[in-house]
C-alpha positions in Angstrom: 0.0 0.0 0.0 1.2 3.5 -0.9 0.1 6.0 1.8 0.3 9.6 0.8 0.1 11.8 3.9 0.3 15.6 4.4 3.1 16.9 6.7 1.9 19.5 9.2 3.6 18.7 12.4 6.7 17.0 13.9 4.5 14.2 15.2 2.9 13.3 11.9 4.9 10.1 11.8 3.7 9.0 15.2 0.1 9.9 14.3 0.4 8.1 10.9 1.8 5.0 12.5 -1.0 4.9 15.1 -3.5 5.4 12.3 -1.9 2.6 10.2 -2.1 0.2 13.2 -5.9 0.3 13.0 -5.7 -1.2 9.5 -4.0 -4.4 10.6 -1.6 -6.4 8.4 1.0 -5.6 7.1 1.3 -3.3 10.1 2.9 -3.3 12.7 6.5 -3.2 11.7 6.0 -3.1 8.0 5.5 0.6 7.4 8.4 2.4 5.8 8.4 6.2 5.4 10.8 8.4 3.3 12.5 10.4 6.0 15.0 13.4 6.0 18.5 12.2 6.4 19.2 14.5 9.4 16.8 12.3 11.5 19.1 9.4 10.8 21.7 11.1 12.9 19.5 11.4 16.1 20.8 8.9 18.7 18.7 5.9 19.1 15.8 7.2 16.9 18.2 7.5 13.9 19.6 4.0 14.5 16.1 2.6 14.5 15.3 4.3 11.2 18.5 3.0 9.7 18.1 -0.6 11.0 14.5 -0.6 9.9 15.6 0.4 6.4 13.7 3.7 6.1 14.9 5.5 3.0 16.8 8.6 4.3 17.0 11.6 1.9 18.8 14.9 2.0 16.2 16.8 0.0 18.6 17.4 -2.9 17.2 15.6 -5.9 20.6 15.3 -7.6 22.0 13.6 -4.5 18.9 11.6 -3.5 17.6 10.2 -6.8 19.7 7.1 -7.1 19.7 6.4 -3.4 16.0 6.7 -3.1 15.3 4.5 -6.1 17.7 1.9 -4.8 16.0 2.0 -1.4 12.6 1.5 -3.0 13.8 -1.4 -5.1 15.3 -3.0 -2.0 12.0 -2.7 -0.1 10.2 -4.4 -3.0 12.2 -7.5 -2.3 10.7 -7.8 1.3 9.0 -11.2 1.8 6.0 -9.6 3.4 3.7 -6.7 2.3 4.6 -3.2 3.2 3.1 0.2 3.7 5.1 2.8 1.8 4.5 6.2 3.4 5.4 9.4 1.6 5.0 13.0 2.7 4.9 14.6 -0.8 5.2 18.2 0.7 8.7 17.4 1.7 8.5 19.6 4.8 6.3 20.6 7.6 3.8 23.4 7.0 4.4 26.8 8.6 3.3 30.3 7.6 6.5 31.1 5.7 6.7 27.8 3.8 3.0 28.1 3.0 3.5 31.6 1.5 6.6 30.5 -0.5 4.6 27.4 -1.8 1.7 29.7 -2.8 4.1 32.1 -4.6 5.7 29.2 -6.4 2.3 27.9 -7.5 1.1 31.3 -8.7 4.4 31.8 -10.7 4.0 28.5 -12.5 0.2 28.4 -12.9 -0.3 25.5 -10.4 -3.3 25.4 -8.0 -2.7 27.7 -5.0 -3.3 25.5 -1.9 -4.4 27.1 1.3 -3.7 24.5 4.0 -0.9 22.3 2.6 2.3 22.8 0.6 2.5 22.0 -3.1 3.9 18.5 -3.4 7.5 18.0 -4.5 6.9 16.4 -7.9 10.2 14.8 -8.7 10.5 12.5 -5.8 6.8 11.7 -5.7 6.7 10.8 -9.4 9.9 8.7 -9.0 8.5 6.8 -6.1 5.1 6.1 -7.7 6.9 5.0 -10.9 9.3 2.7 -9.0 6.3 1.1 -7.2 4.2 0.7 -10.3 2.8 -2.8 -10.5 3.6 -3.7 -6.9 1.0 -1.5 -5.1 -2.4 -3.0 -4.3 -3.9 0.1 -2.6 -3.3 3.8 -2.3 -4.3 5.7 0.8 -4.6 9.4 0.4 -4.7 10.9 4.0 -4.9 14.4 5.4 -4.4 15.2 9.0 -5.9 18.3 10.5 -5.6 19.8 14.0 -8.4 21.6 15.8 -6.2 23.6 18.2 -2.5 24.1 18.5 -0.3 22.0 16.2 1.7 19.7 18.4 5.5 19.5 18.4 7.4 16.4 19.5 8.2 18.1 22.8 4.6 19.3 23.5 3.1 16.0 22.5 5.4 13.8 24.5 5.3 16.0 27.6 1.5 16.3 27.5 1.7 20.1 27.1 -0.4 20.2 23.9 -4.0 19.3 23.9 -5.6 19.2 20.5 -8.1 17.1 18.5 -6.7 15.4 15.4 -9.1 14.8 12.5 -8.3 12.9 9.3 -9.7 12.6 5.9 -8.7 9.2 4.4 -9.5 7.9 1.0 -8.3 4.4 0.1 -8.1 3.6 -3.6 -8.0 -0.2 -4.3 -6.2 -1.2 -7.4 -7.2 -4.4 -9.1 -6.3 -6.0 -12.4 -9.7 -5.3 -13.9 -10.8 -2.1 -12.1 -10.0 0.9 -10.0 -12.4 1.8 -7.2 -12.4 4.0 -4.2 -13.4 2.8 -0.6 
């Protein structure tokens, strides 16, 4: 399953994993997200990401292209099904990044998005192409916070109290048809 998830907080990964756990197999343990390389340097957490074979990228397409595609090809050889999670925005949303994304969209004639960043097309397209023929389902998920957006510190310390809503669309791919659940 390819899961496409927006990236609005530093705890999106935790929320996403909790959400995936409700769907059963191939979770737990078989979700892989494309993660920025700097997180791979965080003691203990970074080691877990590396040992669990999460693709780590530097956000430079020229540097990441071959490494990312090699990582995806390696994951395709796993003997059990996987969830492939991608955050196509490439960065957490904040006011400055949202304005820059909107300016970029206006300059190039793309839709101007109000709540999420414009996806990074190169990596997203490359991942979808590399997974073509091996994905049974696509989950399109959007997380929304009603209240302050949590950070890792405020969420783990209990300082942030907010409701998390999600909009999830699961597209099931079959040989003879494409339908939405």
